[in-house]
C-alpha positions in Angstrom: 21.5 -41.2 34.6 23.5 -38.4 33.4 23.0 -39.9 29.7 19.5 -40.1 30.2 19.1 -36.5 31.4 21.0 -35.5 28.5 18.8 -37.3 26.1 15.7 -36.0 27.7 17.1 -32.3 27.5 17.6 -32.7 23.7 14.3 -33.8 22.8 12.6 -31.1 24.8 14.9 -28.6 22.8 13.8 -29.9 19.3 10.0 -29.9 20.6 10.3 -26.3 21.5 12.1 -25.4 18.3 9.4 -27.1 16.3 6.5 -25.9 18.1 7.2 -22.0 17.6 7.6 -22.6 13.7 5.0 -21.1 11.6 4.0 -19.4 8.4 4.2 -15.9 9.7 6.4 -13.6 8.0 7.9 -11.8 11.4 8.4 -15.0 13.2 10.9 -17.9 13.4 11.4 -19.8 10.5 9.8 -23.2 9.8 11.8 -26.4 10.6 13.4 -28.0 7.3 12.2 -31.4 8.3 8.5 -32.4 9.4 8.3 -34.1 12.7 6.4 -37.2 13.2 4.5 -35.9 15.9 3.1 -33.1 14.1 2.0 -35.4 11.2 -0.1 -37.6 13.7 -1.6 -34.4 15.1 -2.7 -33.0 11.8 -4.1 -36.2 10.6 -6.1 -36.5 13.9 -7.5 -32.9 13.2 -8.1 -33.6 9.4 -10.5 -36.5 10.4 -12.3 -34.3 13.1 -13.5 -31.6 10.6 -16.9 -31.2 9.1 -17.6 -32.9 5.8 -17.1 -30.5 3.1 -20.6 -30.3 1.9 -21.9 -29.6 5.4 -19.6 -26.7 5.8 -20.4 -25.5 2.2 -24.1 -25.3 2.8 -23.5 -23.3 5.9 -20.9 -21.1 4.7 -22.3 -19.7 1.1 -24.0 -17.0 2.7 -22.7 -16.0 6.0 -25.6 -16.2 8.9 -26.7 -12.9 10.4 -25.3 -14.3 13.8 -21.6 -13.7 12.7 -21.9 -10.7 15.6 -23.2 -13.1 18.2 -20.4 -15.7 17.2 -17.7 -12.9 17.9 -19.3 -11.6 21.2 -19.1 -15.5 22.6 -15.8 -15.9 21.1 -14.5 -12.6 22.8 -16.2 -13.7 26.2 -13.9 -16.7 25.8 -10.8 -15.0 24.9 -10.4 -11.0 24.8 -7.9 -11.4 22.0 -10.6 -11.9 19.5 -10.9 -9.1 17.0 -13.3 -10.6 14.2 -14.7 -13.8 12.6 -13.8 -15.1 9.2 -15.8 -16.9 6.6 -14.5 -18.1 3.1 -17.4 -20.0 1.4 -17.1 -23.4 0.8 -14.3 -24.2 2.8 -13.6 -25.2 6.4 -12.8 -21.8 7.2 -15.5 -20.1 9.3 -13.7 -19.4 12.7 -12.7 -16.5 15.1 -9.5 -14.3 14.2 -7.5 -13.5 17.2 -4.5 -10.9 17.7 -1.7 -10.6 20.2 1.1 -8.3 20.9 3.3 -10.1 18.6 2.9 -12.5 15.4 4.3 -15.5 17.4 2.1 -16.2 20.3 -1.0 -17.9 18.6 1.3 -19.9 16.2 0.8 -23.0 18.1 -2.3 -21.9 20.4 -5.9 -22.3 20.3 -8.3 -20.0 21.2 -8.2 -21.5 24.9 -4.3 -20.3 24.9 -3.6 -23.9 25.2 -0.9 -25.7 22.8 -2.2 -26.6 19.6 0.1 -27.6 16.7 -2.5 -26.1 14.1 -2.7 -22.9 16.1 -5.7 -20.2 15.2 -6.4 -17.6 12.5 -4.4 -14.8 13.6 -4.2 -11.1 12.7 -1.1 -9.2 12.2 -0.1 -7.5 15.6 -0.2 -4.2 14.2 -3.5 -4.1 12.5 -6.4 -2.1 14.0 -10.2 -3.5 14.0 -13.5 -2.1 14.6 -15.8 -0.2 12.0 -14.5 -0.4 8.3 -13.1 3.1 8.7 -11.0 1.9 11.6 -9.4 -1.1 9.4 -5.9 -0.8 8.4 -5.5 -0.2 4.8 -3.8 -4.0 4.5 -5.4 -6.2 6.7 -3.3 -9.7 7.0 -4.3 -12.9 8.6 -2.2 -15.6 9.0 -2.9 -19.4 9.4 -1.1 -22.5 9.0 -0.9 -25.2 5.9 0.1 -28.2 8.4 0.1 -30.9 5.7 3.3 -29.5 3.9 1.7 -29.6 0.7 -0.4 -27.4 -1.5 -3.8 -29.4 -1.3 -6.9 -28.5 0.6 -6.9 -29.9 4.1 -7.1 -28.0 7.5 -6.6 -24.3 8.5 -5.5 -22.2 5.6 -4.3 -25.0 3.4 -8.3 -24.9 2.4 -7.1 -21.5 0.6 -5.6 -23.9 -2.1 -9.2 -24.4 -3.2 -8.5 -20.7 -4.9 -6.2 -22.6 -7.5 -9.1 -24.0 -9.2 -10.5 -21.4 -11.7 -14.0 -23.0 -11.2 -13.8 -22.5 -7.5 -12.5 -19.1 -7.8 -15.5 -18.1 -10.1 -18.2 -19.3 -7.7 -16.5 -18.1 -4.6 -15.8 -14.3 -5.3 -16.2 -13.2 -1.8 -14.6 -13.4 1.7 -16.6 -12.3 4.6 -15.0 -10.6 7.5 -16.7 -9.5 10.8 -15.8 -7.5 13.8 -18.0 -6.7 16.8 -18.8 -3.2 15.1 -19.5 -4.4 11.6 -20.0 -7.0 9.1 -17.9 -6.8 5.8 -17.5 -8.3 2.3 -14.4 -8.5 0.3 -13.8 -9.2 -3.3 -11.0 -11.8 -4.3 -8.4 -9.9 -6.7 -5.4 -12.2 -6.5 -4.5 -15.9 -5.6 -0.5 -15.7 -5.6 2.4 -17.7 -4.8 5.0 -15.2 -3.5 8.1 -14.8 -1.2 8.4 -13.0 2.2 10.8 -10.7 -0.2 7.5 -9.3 -1.7 6.3 -7.0 1.5 2.6 -8.0 1.3 2.7 -7.6 5.2 3.4 -3.9 5.4 0.2 -2.7 7.5 0.2 1.2 7.1 3.7 2.2 6.0 3.3 2.0 2.3 3.0 5.3 0.3 0.1 5.5 -2.1 2.7 4.5 -5.0 4.1 1.7 -2.7 0.4 0.3 -2.0 -0.3 0.6 -5.9 3.0 -1.4 -6.9 1.8 -4.0 -4.0 -1.6 -4.3 -5.8 -0.6 -4.5 -9.2 2.4 -6.9 -8.6 -0.1 -9.2 -6.7 -2.2 -9.3 -9.7 0.8 -10.3 -11.8 1.8 -13.2 -9.6 -1.9 -14.4 -9.3 -2.5 -17.9 -10.7 -6.3 -16.7 -11.4 -7.1 -13.6 -13.2 -10.0 -11.3 -12.1 -10.3 -8.7 -14.7 -13.4 -7.1 -13.5 -12.3 -6.2 -10.1 -10.9 -2.6 -9.9 -8.2 -2.1 -7.0 -6.3 1.0 -6.0 -4.3 2.7 -3.4 -7.8 4.0 -2.2 -9.0 0.7 -1.2 -8.7 -1.3 1.9 -7.2 -4.8 1.2 -7.5 -8.2 3.1 -4.6 -10.6 2.8 -4.9 -14.4 4.0 -1.6 -15.8 4.2 -0.2 -19.2 4.6 2.7 -21.3 3.8 3.5 -22.6 -0.2 5.3 -25.8 -1.2 4.9 -25.8 -4.9 8.2 -24.7 -5.4 9.9 -26.9 -2.5 10.3 -26.8 1.1 11.5 -23.1 1.3 11.2 -21.2 4.2 10.4 -17.9 2.4 7.6 -19.0 0.1 3.9 -18.2 0.8 0.5 -18.5 -0.7 -1.8 -15.3 -0.3 -5.5 -14.5 -1.2 -6.0 -11.0 -1.5 -9.4 -9.2 -1.6 -10.5 -5.5 -1.6 -13.2 -4.2 0.8 -16.4 -3.7 -0.9 -18.6 -0.6 0.0 -21.5 -1.3 2.6 -24.7 -2.3 0.7 -22.6 -3.4 -2.5 -24.5 -5.7 -4.7 -23.1 -9.0 -5.0 -22.9 -11.3 -7.9 -23.2 -15.2 -7.5 -20.1 -15.6 -9.7 -16.9 -13.7 -10.9 -15.1 -13.3 -14.2 -12.1 -15.1 -13.8 -9.8 -17.3 -15.7 -6.4 -19.0 -15.5 -3.4 -16.8 -15.8 -0.5 -18.4 -18.0 2.0 -15.6 -17.5 1.8 -15.2 -13.8 5.1 -14.5 -12.3 6.9 -17.3 -10.6 9.4 -17.1 -7.3 12.2 -17.0 -10.0 10.7 -13.6 -11.4 10.2 -12.2 -8.1 12.4 -9.4 -7.4 12.2 -6.3 -5.0 8.6 -4.9 -4.7 9.7 -1.4 -4.1 
Protein backbone atom coordinates (compact mmCIF):
# COMPACT_ATOMS: atom_id res chain seq x y z
CA UNK A 1 0.00 0.00 0.00
CA UNK A 2 2.83 2.43 0.90
CA UNK A 3 4.54 1.76 -2.44
CA UNK A 4 1.27 2.39 -4.30
CA UNK A 5 0.78 5.73 -2.52
CA UNK A 6 4.33 6.75 -3.45
CA UNK A 7 3.70 6.01 -7.15
CA UNK A 8 0.41 7.93 -7.15
CA UNK A 9 2.02 10.91 -5.44
CA UNK A 10 4.81 10.98 -8.02
CA UNK A 11 2.32 10.89 -10.91
CA UNK A 12 0.28 13.71 -9.41
CA UNK A 13 3.39 15.84 -8.98
CA UNK A 14 4.40 15.24 -12.59
CA UNK A 15 0.93 16.21 -13.82
CA UNK A 16 0.96 19.43 -11.80
CA UNK A 17 4.38 20.39 -13.14
CA UNK A 18 3.27 19.87 -16.72
CA UNK A 19 -0.08 21.58 -16.34
CA UNK A 20 1.47 24.91 -15.31
CA UNK A 21 4.05 25.06 -18.12
CA UNK A 22 3.37 27.68 -20.80
CA UNK A 23 4.58 30.13 -23.44
CA UNK A 24 4.27 33.24 -21.30
CA UNK A 25 7.56 34.93 -20.51
CA UNK A 26 6.80 35.64 -16.87
CA UNK A 27 5.71 32.16 -15.86
CA UNK A 28 7.29 28.74 -15.07
CA UNK A 29 9.28 27.21 -17.92
CA UNK A 30 7.86 24.58 -20.24
CA UNK A 31 8.69 20.91 -19.69
CA UNK A 32 11.61 19.53 -21.68
CA UNK A 33 9.56 16.51 -22.73
CA UNK A 34 6.04 16.27 -24.10
CA UNK A 35 3.61 14.26 -22.01
CA UNK A 36 1.59 11.62 -23.91
CA UNK A 37 -1.65 12.77 -22.28
CA UNK A 38 -1.14 16.32 -23.54
CA UNK A 39 -0.50 15.07 -27.06
CA UNK A 40 -3.81 13.22 -26.99
CA UNK A 41 -5.65 16.36 -25.86
CA UNK A 42 -4.04 18.42 -28.59
CA UNK A 43 -5.16 15.91 -31.22
CA UNK A 44 -8.71 15.94 -29.86
CA UNK A 45 -9.06 19.71 -30.07
CA UNK A 46 -7.47 19.92 -33.48
CA UNK A 47 -10.08 17.66 -35.00
CA UNK A 48 -12.89 19.61 -33.33
CA UNK A 49 -12.01 23.00 -34.83
CA UNK A 50 -13.99 24.38 -37.74
CA UNK A 51 -12.60 23.76 -41.24
CA UNK A 52 -10.17 26.46 -42.34
CA UNK A 53 -12.40 27.56 -45.23
CA UNK A 54 -15.34 28.25 -42.90
CA UNK A 55 -13.20 30.23 -40.48
CA UNK A 56 -11.64 32.24 -43.30
CA UNK A 57 -15.03 33.24 -44.70
CA UNK A 58 -16.24 34.39 -41.30
CA UNK A 59 -13.06 36.25 -40.33
CA UNK A 60 -11.85 38.18 -43.38
CA UNK A 61 -13.79 41.23 -42.21
CA UNK A 62 -14.91 41.02 -38.58
CA UNK A 63 -18.66 41.28 -38.16
CA UNK A 64 -20.11 44.33 -36.46
CA UNK A 65 -21.30 42.17 -33.56
CA UNK A 66 -17.84 41.83 -31.99
CA UNK A 67 -18.95 44.16 -29.22
CA UNK A 68 -21.90 41.88 -28.56
CA UNK A 69 -19.57 38.86 -28.43
CA UNK A 70 -17.41 40.62 -25.85
CA UNK A 71 -20.41 41.48 -23.70
CA UNK A 72 -21.64 37.89 -23.72
CA UNK A 73 -18.14 36.60 -22.94
CA UNK A 74 -17.84 39.12 -20.10
CA UNK A 75 -21.15 37.92 -18.65
CA UNK A 76 -19.70 34.41 -18.50
CA UNK A 77 -16.32 35.56 -17.17
CA UNK A 78 -15.64 39.05 -15.86
CA UNK A 79 -11.92 38.62 -16.71
CA UNK A 80 -12.76 39.16 -20.41
CA UNK A 81 -11.03 42.30 -21.70
CA UNK A 82 -11.50 42.01 -25.45
CA UNK A 83 -12.01 39.98 -28.60
CA UNK A 84 -9.21 39.07 -31.03
CA UNK A 85 -9.61 38.22 -34.73
CA UNK A 86 -6.79 37.25 -37.09
CA UNK A 87 -8.37 36.83 -40.55
CA UNK A 88 -8.08 33.47 -42.30
CA UNK A 89 -7.09 31.67 -39.11
CA UNK A 90 -8.97 29.95 -36.30
CA UNK A 91 -8.17 32.92 -34.04
CA UNK A 92 -11.57 34.50 -33.37
CA UNK A 93 -11.95 34.41 -29.60
CA UNK A 94 -12.18 36.34 -26.37
CA UNK A 95 -9.07 37.57 -24.57
CA UNK A 96 -8.88 37.28 -20.79
CA UNK A 97 -6.67 38.89 -18.16
CA UNK A 98 -5.86 37.80 -14.61
CA UNK A 99 -3.78 39.27 -11.80
CA UNK A 100 -0.78 37.28 -13.04
CA UNK A 101 0.32 35.61 -16.27
CA UNK A 102 0.01 32.05 -14.96
CA UNK A 103 -3.69 31.77 -14.11
CA UNK A 104 -5.07 31.16 -17.62
CA UNK A 105 -2.20 29.05 -18.96
CA UNK A 106 -4.17 25.84 -18.48
CA UNK A 107 -7.69 27.16 -17.88
CA UNK A 108 -10.55 27.87 -20.28
CA UNK A 109 -13.07 30.70 -20.27
CA UNK A 110 -15.06 28.89 -17.56
CA UNK A 111 -11.94 28.81 -15.35
CA UNK A 112 -11.83 25.02 -15.71
CA UNK A 113 -8.67 23.04 -16.52
CA UNK A 114 -7.90 23.02 -20.24
CA UNK A 115 -4.53 21.99 -21.64
CA UNK A 116 -4.78 24.55 -24.44
CA UNK A 117 -5.65 27.46 -22.18
CA UNK A 118 -7.11 30.66 -23.63
CA UNK A 119 -5.77 33.82 -25.26
CA UNK A 120 -4.69 35.94 -22.31
CA UNK A 121 -3.33 39.46 -21.99
CA UNK A 122 -0.33 40.43 -19.91
CA UNK A 123 -1.46 41.25 -16.39
CA UNK A 124 0.06 44.75 -16.62
CA UNK A 125 -1.84 45.80 -19.74
CA UNK A 126 -4.66 48.33 -19.56
CA UNK A 127 -7.80 48.21 -21.71
CA UNK A 128 -10.74 50.35 -22.75
CA UNK A 129 -10.82 52.99 -25.48
CA UNK A 130 -7.71 53.29 -27.68
CA UNK A 131 -6.27 56.08 -25.56
CA UNK A 132 -6.40 53.80 -22.54
CA UNK A 133 -4.39 51.00 -24.18
CA UNK A 134 -0.86 50.36 -22.97
CA UNK A 135 1.83 51.41 -25.41
CA UNK A 136 2.65 47.71 -25.81
CA UNK A 137 -0.32 45.31 -25.57
CA UNK A 138 0.80 41.68 -25.27
CA UNK A 139 -1.46 38.67 -25.82
CA UNK A 140 -0.17 35.16 -25.10
CA UNK A 141 -1.38 31.85 -26.51
CA UNK A 142 -0.14 28.27 -26.70
CA UNK A 143 1.50 26.34 -29.51
CA UNK A 144 0.37 22.87 -28.31
CA UNK A 145 1.88 20.76 -31.12
CA UNK A 146 5.50 21.56 -30.24
CA UNK A 147 6.33 22.43 -33.85
CA UNK A 148 6.02 25.49 -36.07
CA UNK A 149 3.07 24.45 -38.22
CA UNK A 150 -0.42 26.00 -38.12
CA UNK A 151 -2.65 23.97 -35.83
CA UNK A 152 -4.67 25.01 -32.80
CA UNK A 153 -4.54 28.20 -30.71
CA UNK A 154 -1.61 30.54 -31.48
CA UNK A 155 0.18 28.00 -33.66
CA UNK A 156 -2.08 29.59 -36.31
CA UNK A 157 0.31 32.55 -36.21
CA UNK A 158 2.83 30.48 -38.16
CA UNK A 159 0.76 31.17 -41.25
CA UNK A 160 2.56 34.52 -41.26
CA UNK A 161 5.77 32.74 -42.28
CA UNK A 162 4.12 32.38 -45.69
CA UNK A 163 4.74 35.61 -47.61
CA UNK A 164 1.52 35.26 -49.60
CA UNK A 165 -0.50 34.89 -46.41
CA UNK A 166 1.25 37.93 -44.93
CA UNK A 167 0.46 39.95 -48.06
CA UNK A 168 -3.21 39.02 -48.01
CA UNK A 169 -3.77 39.35 -44.26
CA UNK A 170 -2.11 42.61 -43.22
CA UNK A 171 -4.50 43.48 -40.39
CA UNK A 172 -5.36 42.14 -36.95
CA UNK A 173 -8.61 43.15 -35.29
CA UNK A 174 -8.89 43.65 -31.54
CA UNK A 175 -11.98 45.04 -29.85
CA UNK A 176 -12.72 46.02 -26.29
CA UNK A 177 -16.19 46.71 -24.89
CA UNK A 178 -15.51 50.38 -25.56
CA UNK A 179 -14.04 50.37 -29.08
CA UNK A 180 -13.22 48.33 -32.21
CA UNK A 181 -9.58 48.68 -33.28
CA UNK A 182 -7.46 47.66 -36.27
CA UNK A 183 -3.74 46.88 -36.10
CA UNK A 184 -1.40 46.62 -39.10
CA UNK A 185 1.25 43.87 -39.04
CA UNK A 186 4.85 45.09 -39.29
CA UNK A 187 6.92 42.12 -38.03
CA UNK A 188 6.73 38.32 -37.75
CA UNK A 189 9.77 37.34 -35.73
CA UNK A 190 11.55 34.47 -34.03
CA UNK A 191 13.11 35.73 -30.85
CA UNK A 192 14.02 34.80 -27.30
CA UNK A 193 12.86 35.96 -23.92
CA UNK A 194 16.11 37.92 -23.76
CA UNK A 195 14.47 40.33 -26.21
CA UNK A 196 12.33 42.41 -23.85
CA UNK A 197 9.20 42.61 -25.96
CA UNK A 198 7.13 41.88 -22.84
CA UNK A 199 7.75 45.34 -21.36
CA UNK A 200 4.40 47.09 -21.16
CA UNK A 201 4.92 50.70 -20.09
CA UNK A 202 8.43 50.91 -18.68
CA UNK A 203 10.35 51.58 -21.90
CA UNK A 204 11.66 55.03 -22.69
CA UNK A 205 11.05 56.51 -26.14
CA UNK A 206 14.53 55.39 -27.23
CA UNK A 207 14.05 51.90 -25.81
CA UNK A 208 10.67 51.59 -27.51
CA UNK A 209 12.18 52.66 -30.84
CA UNK A 210 14.95 50.08 -30.41
CA UNK A 211 12.33 47.42 -29.72
CA UNK A 212 10.40 48.28 -32.91
CA UNK A 213 13.52 48.40 -35.09
CA UNK A 214 14.88 45.13 -33.72
CA UNK A 215 11.53 43.39 -34.23
CA UNK A 216 11.73 44.41 -37.89
CA UNK A 217 15.31 43.16 -38.22
CA UNK A 218 14.27 39.78 -36.81
CA UNK A 219 11.15 39.56 -38.97
CA UNK A 220 10.91 36.67 -41.42
CA UNK A 221 8.79 38.92 -43.64
CA UNK A 222 9.51 42.57 -44.41
CA UNK A 223 6.70 45.13 -44.54
CA UNK A 224 8.48 48.21 -45.98
CA UNK A 225 5.39 50.41 -46.24
CA UNK A 226 4.46 50.21 -42.56
CA UNK A 227 5.91 53.17 -40.68
CA UNK A 228 6.16 52.55 -36.94
CA UNK A 229 7.74 54.71 -34.24
CA UNK A 230 7.72 55.24 -30.49
CA UNK A 231 4.53 57.30 -30.71
CA UNK A 232 2.52 54.32 -31.93
CA UNK A 233 0.67 51.79 -29.83
CA UNK A 234 1.76 48.22 -30.49
CA UNK A 235 0.05 44.81 -30.31
CA UNK A 236 2.27 41.74 -29.82
CA UNK A 237 0.91 38.20 -30.19
CA UNK A 238 3.31 35.75 -28.54
CA UNK A 239 3.67 31.97 -28.64
CA UNK A 240 6.39 29.31 -28.36
CA UNK A 241 8.74 28.56 -31.26
CA UNK A 242 10.60 25.34 -32.06
CA UNK A 243 12.44 26.12 -35.30
CA UNK A 244 15.72 26.23 -33.39
CA UNK A 245 14.99 23.25 -31.14
CA UNK A 246 13.05 22.81 -27.91
CA UNK A 247 14.46 25.85 -26.19
CA UNK A 248 12.57 27.20 -23.20
CA UNK A 249 13.50 30.75 -24.16
CA UNK A 250 12.35 30.63 -27.80
CA UNK A 251 9.30 32.59 -28.99
CA UNK A 252 7.51 33.53 -32.20
CA UNK A 253 5.82 36.93 -32.19
CA UNK A 254 3.59 38.84 -34.58
CA UNK A 255 3.77 42.61 -34.07
CA UNK A 256 1.25 45.17 -35.33
CA UNK A 257 0.66 48.91 -34.90
CA UNK A 258 -2.66 50.52 -33.99
CA UNK A 259 -4.17 52.40 -36.93
CA UNK A 260 -6.05 55.70 -36.54
CA UNK A 261 -9.80 55.49 -36.25
CA UNK A 262 -11.36 55.42 -39.72
CA UNK A 263 -8.08 54.53 -41.48
CA UNK A 264 -8.48 53.37 -45.08
CA UNK A 265 -7.51 49.69 -45.32
CA UNK A 266 -5.84 48.05 -48.31
CA UNK A 267 -6.76 44.54 -49.39
CA UNK A 268 -3.11 43.51 -49.54
CA UNK A 269 0.24 44.63 -48.15
CA UNK A 270 3.63 45.15 -49.74
CA UNK A 271 5.53 42.25 -48.19
CA UNK A 272 8.47 40.04 -49.11
CA UNK A 273 10.71 37.44 -47.50
CA UNK A 274 13.55 38.86 -45.42
CA UNK A 275 16.66 36.82 -46.30
CA UNK A 276 18.72 38.65 -43.67
CA UNK A 277 16.40 38.19 -40.70
CA UNK A 278 18.30 38.05 -37.40
CA UNK A 279 18.44 34.52 -36.02
CA UNK A 280 18.62 33.58 -32.33
CA UNK A 281 22.40 33.23 -32.69
CA UNK A 282 22.56 36.92 -33.58
CA UNK A 283 20.26 37.99 -30.78
CA UNK A 284 21.92 40.06 -28.13
CA UNK A 285 20.69 42.39 -25.43
CA UNK A 286 17.97 44.73 -26.67
CA UNK A 287 18.86 47.60 -24.42
